[in-house]
C-alpha positions in Angstrom: 166.4 8.3 104.8 163.9 5.6 104.3 161.9 6.5 107.1 161.5 9.8 105.9 159.8 8.6 102.2 157.7 6.3 104.8 156.6 9.4 106.8 156.0 11.3 103.7 153.4 8.8 101.8 151.9 8.0 105.3 151.3 12.5 105.6 150.3 12.6 101.8 147.5 9.4 102.2 146.9 11.1 106.0 146.4 14.0 103.8 144.1 12.5 101.1 141.6 11.0 103.4 141.2 14.4 104.9 139.9 15.8 101.7 138.3 12.7 100.3 136.0 12.8 104.1 135.8 16.4 103.9 134.4 16.1 100.2 131.8 13.1 101.0 130.7 15.2 104.1 130.0 18.4 102.0 127.8 16.2 99.7 126.2 14.3 102.7 125.6 18.9 104.3 122.7 19.8 102.2 123.7 23.6 103.7 127.3 23.1 101.4 125.5 22.4 98.5 125.3 24.7 95.3 122.0 26.8 95.1 120.3 26.7 91.7 117.5 28.4 90.2 114.7 26.0 88.5 111.4 26.0 87.3 109.2 24.0 85.7 108.9 25.0 81.1 106.0 27.7 81.2 103.6 25.9 78.6 101.6 28.2 76.2 100.1 28.6 72.9 102.7 31.0 71.4 103.3 31.7 67.5 105.6 29.6 65.1 108.2 31.9 64.1 110.4 31.6 61.3 113.6 34.3 61.4 116.1 35.3 58.6 117.5 38.3 57.3 116.2 40.0 54.7 116.9 43.1 52.8 114.6 45.9 51.3 113.8 46.6 47.6 111.8 49.4 45.9 109.2 47.4 44.2 109.3 50.2 41.1 112.1 52.2 40.1 113.0 54.2 37.1 115.4 56.3 35.6 113.7 59.5 33.9 115.4 60.1 30.0 115.3 63.1 27.9 113.6 61.3 24.9 113.6 64.7 22.7 116.6 66.7 21.8 116.7 70.3 23.6 117.6 72.8 26.4 116.0 71.8 29.6 113.9 75.0 30.3 112.8 73.6 34.4 113.4 71.1 36.7 110.1 71.3 39.0 111.1 69.3 42.2 113.4 69.4 45.1 116.3 66.8 45.1 115.4 64.0 47.2 111.7 64.7 48.2 108.5 62.8 47.9 106.8 63.6 44.3 103.6 62.5 43.1 102.2 60.8 40.3 102.0 63.1 37.7 104.1 65.9 38.1 106.1 67.6 36.1 109.4 66.9 37.2 111.8 68.7 33.9 110.5 70.5 31.0 112.1 70.6 27.7 112.4 73.0 25.1 108.1 72.9 24.5 108.0 76.3 22.4 110.0 74.1 19.6 108.1 71.3 19.7 104.6 73.0 19.8 105.4 75.1 16.5 106.8 71.7 15.1 103.3 70.8 15.7 101.6 73.3 14.2 103.4 73.1 11.3 102.7 68.9 10.8 98.9 70.1 11.1 99.2 73.1 8.7 101.0 70.3 6.4 98.4 68.0 6.8 95.7 70.4 6.5 97.3 70.8 3.2 97.7 66.7 2.1 93.6 67.2 2.8 92.8 69.5 0.5 94.8 68.3 -2.1 93.3 64.3 -1.8 90.3 66.6 -2.0 90.4 67.9 -5.0 91.9 64.9 -6.5 89.3 62.6 -5.7 87.1 65.5 -7.2 89.2 65.3 -10.7 88.9 61.1 -10.7 85.2 60.9 -10.1 84.7 63.1 -12.7 86.9 61.2 -15.3 85.0 58.3 -13.9 81.9 59.7 -15.5 83.7 61.2 -18.6 85.0 57.8 -19.2 81.4 56.1 -18.9 80.2 58.8 -21.9 83.5 58.1 -23.9 84.5 61.5 -23.2 87.8 61.3 -22.0 90.9 58.9 -22.5 91.6 55.7 -20.4 95.0 57.4 -19.8 93.6 60.2 -18.2 91.5 58.2 -16.1 94.7 56.4 -14.3 96.5 59.7 -14.2 93.1 60.6 -12.2 93.3 57.5 -9.9 97.2 57.5 -9.6 96.8 61.4 -8.8 94.4 60.4 -6.1 95.7 57.5 -4.4 99.5 60.0 -4.1 97.2 62.5 -2.3 95.3 59.7 0.0 99.1 58.1 0.5 100.2 62.4 1.2 97.6 62.4 3.4 98.5 59.6 5.8 102.0 60.7 5.3 101.2 64.3 7.2 98.7 63.0 9.9 101.1 60.6 11.1 103.7 63.6 11.4 101.2 65.0 13.5 101.2 62.3 15.5 104.8 61.9 16.2 105.1 65.4 16.6 102.3 65.2 19.3 104.0 62.5 21.1 107.4 64.5 21.3 105.9 67.0 22.3 104.5 65.2 25.1 108.1 64.0 25.7 108.9 67.9 26.3 107.3 67.3 30.0 109.0 64.5 32.0 106.6 63.2 34.5 107.0 60.7 37.5 105.6 57.9 36.8 104.2 56.9 40.3 104.5 58.6 44.2 108.2 57.9 45.2 111.1 60.1 46.0 112.8 61.6 43.2 117.0 62.0 43.4 119.2 64.5 42.8 118.9 65.9 38.9 121.5 64.5 36.8 121.5 67.9 34.6 120.7 71.5 35.0 118.7 74.1 33.2 120.1 75.6 30.1 121.5 71.8 29.3 121.0 70.5 26.0 119.5 67.1 26.3 119.0 64.3 24.1 120.9 64.9 21.1 122.6 62.6 19.2 119.7 60.3 19.4 120.9 59.1 22.8 118.1 59.8 25.7 119.6 61.6 28.3 119.6 60.4 32.3 117.6 63.1 33.9 116.9 61.9 37.3 115.8 58.4 39.0 112.5 57.9 41.1 112.0 55.2 43.9 108.9 54.3 44.8 108.9 53.6 48.7 105.8 53.2 49.7 104.8 50.0 49.4 108.4 48.7 50.0 109.3 45.1 49.1 111.9 42.7 51.4 113.3 39.8 49.9 115.0 37.0 52.0 115.7 33.4 52.1 114.9 30.4 54.6 116.7 26.8 54.9 115.5 23.9 53.2 114.1 22.3 56.7 111.6 25.5 56.9 110.7 25.5 53.1 108.5 22.8 52.8 106.0 24.5 55.4 106.0 27.6 53.7 105.5 25.8 50.2 102.9 23.8 51.9 101.1 27.0 52.8 101.7 28.5 49.3 99.3 25.7 47.5 96.1 27.7 49.4 96.2 31.3 47.7 93.9 32.3 50.6 96.6 30.7 53.4 99.4 32.0 52.1 98.3 36.0 51.4 97.6 35.6 55.2 101.0 34.7 56.1 102.2 37.7 58.2 106.0 38.7 58.1 107.6 41.1 60.8 110.2 43.2 60.1 112.8 45.6 62.2 115.9 47.5 61.4 119.4 47.3 63.3 118.3 50.6 65.0 114.8 49.4 66.1 113.6 47.0 68.7 111.6 44.1 67.7 109.7 44.0 64.7 107.6 47.1 64.5 106.8 46.2 60.9 104.0 44.3 59.5 103.8 43.1 55.8 102.4 40.0 53.8 104.2 37.4 51.6 103.5 37.9 48.0 105.5 35.5 46.3 107.7 32.2 46.7 110.1 31.0 44.5 109.3 27.6 42.4 111.9 25.6 43.8 115.1 25.6 46.1 118.4 26.7 45.0 120.8 23.5 44.9 124.2 26.3 45.3 122.9 27.1 48.4 120.0 25.1 49.6 117.5 28.1 50.4 113.5 29.4 49.1 113.9 32.7 48.3 110.7 34.3 49.7 109.5 37.9 48.9 106.9 40.1 50.9 105.7 43.3 51.0 104.9 46.1 53.2 103.3 49.1 53.8 106.0 52.1 54.3 103.7 55.4 54.4 106.1 57.1 57.4 109.5 56.1 54.5 110.7 53.8 58.0 112.5 51.2 55.6 114.9 52.6 53.1 115.3 50.5 49.6 118.3 48.2 49.9 118.9 47.8 53.8 118.8 45.1 56.2 116.0 44.1 58.1 115.7 41.1 60.7 112.6 39.3 59.3 110.7 37.0 61.1 107.7 35.0 59.7 104.3 33.7 61.5 103.7 30.4 59.9 101.1 29.2 62.5 100.9 28.7 66.3 102.7 25.8 68.8 99.7 24.8 70.8 101.2 23.4 73.7 104.9 25.0 73.9 107.2 24.6 76.4 109.3 27.6 77.2 112.7 28.0 79.1 114.3 31.3 79.1 117.5 31.8 76.4 119.7 31.6 79.6 118.8 28.5 80.1 119.9 26.9 76.8 122.8 25.9 76.6 125.1 25.1 73.1 128.1 22.2 72.3 129.8 20.3 69.8 126.7 18.5 70.2 124.3 20.7 70.1 121.7 22.9 72.6 121.1 21.6 76.1 119.4 22.0 79.4 120.6 20.8 83.1 117.6 19.4 84.5 117.7 18.6 88.4 116.5 15.0 89.3 114.4 13.8 92.1 117.9 13.2 93.9 119.5 16.9 93.6 122.0 15.5 90.8 122.4 17.7 87.6 121.4 15.8 83.9 122.5 17.2 80.8 119.7 17.1 78.4 120.2 17.5 75.0 117.0 19.7 73.3 115.7 20.8 69.7 114.8 24.8 70.0 113.2 27.6 68.4 112.8 30.8 68.7 109.7 32.2 70.8 107.9 35.8 72.1 110.2 37.7 74.6 113.3 36.4 74.3 112.3 32.6 75.5 113.1 29.5 73.5 110.6 27.2 72.7 111.8 24.0 73.7 110.2 21.6 70.9 112.1 18.2 71.6 113.9 16.8 75.0 112.0 18.1 77.1 109.0 17.4 79.3 106.2 19.9 81.4 107.1 18.5 84.7 111.1 18.7 84.4 112.9 20.7 86.9 115.2 22.5 84.7 117.9 25.4 85.9 116.9 28.8 84.9 119.7 30.7 86.1 123.5 29.5 86.9 123.5 27.2 84.4 127.9 28.4 84.0 128.2 27.4 87.4 127.7 23.9 87.7 128.2 20.8 86.3 126.2 17.7 85.1 126.6 15.4 87.6 126.9 17.4 91.2 124.6 17.4 93.5 122.8 21.0 94.3 120.3 22.7 96.3 117.4 23.9 94.2 115.6 27.2 94.4 112.5 27.3 92.8 111.0 30.1 90.4 108.7 31.0 87.8 109.6 31.9 84.3 107.7 35.1 83.4 105.6 35.2 80.0 106.6 38.7 79.4 
């Protein structure tokens, strides 16, 4: 039995030695080494971006109200269509208020005649009093009548003004260009009764449109420094794209930065305005945002596939002169066309594995197949 055991141990030892020798021969034989595609980082001057998620928001959105009592006579638009500033959207019984205006103007005319007569009587009493041909009591009464008529005319003219305002309210017009929602009252409905304005519809301005978003505290300082110069801040270009769109086809300009960082979230609120004449952006939608805040004058770029992530952060694999792979910690930022800008941890002459980092490991020896990073 002891001989059998010694035989098994000897066999295992020989197998181990054989495998070790085979592995050593594989490392020594260049033809047996794994092949990786490598390149030097691409050096370019590229825009410096901040990426975020934003939400579109109408600059103006107004609920139209029936501010006078009456029957809804007509609706002057199709639900959900574009309306122009000043366009009549609803008409509320204008003949009723036109008649009220005529009555108020007649009352004002009568009050004006009454005042004219009272003023004449008062002036007559002044002359008679100077000639001691009337009593002080008659003079006082004439003055009171004149003052009362003056007040009556002022009240009548105020009534005319109020009725004119109400007559204007019978036409409910679009306050700006926008899209009108579905109407909330039908023709013939009684609106504005009981002193409570009746909601008729909402007009939403969609061109231009606003996008609100936030950025982290680390990036907030860069934006705030730019905001100190109004000309530079107004020139900041903001790009946007919806989930259904490729890239960032919409171009806008920054128009607001919050004066302080939100202590609860550690973010800074920003706002940009976009032209939207094709109405491709709808209020309330989420969009991808990219803010151009400057340039990287000598940026080093690598493909996104060349960047890995572990618990310590991001890294790339570099191949040394001896062909051994080294894991290099890096700091990256979003670059153009699917590339990553390496802001720290990499040199222009480093040999970076740009394809196949998932099939190799640090410390292993490889053969390098050279390529070039496509700037497109």
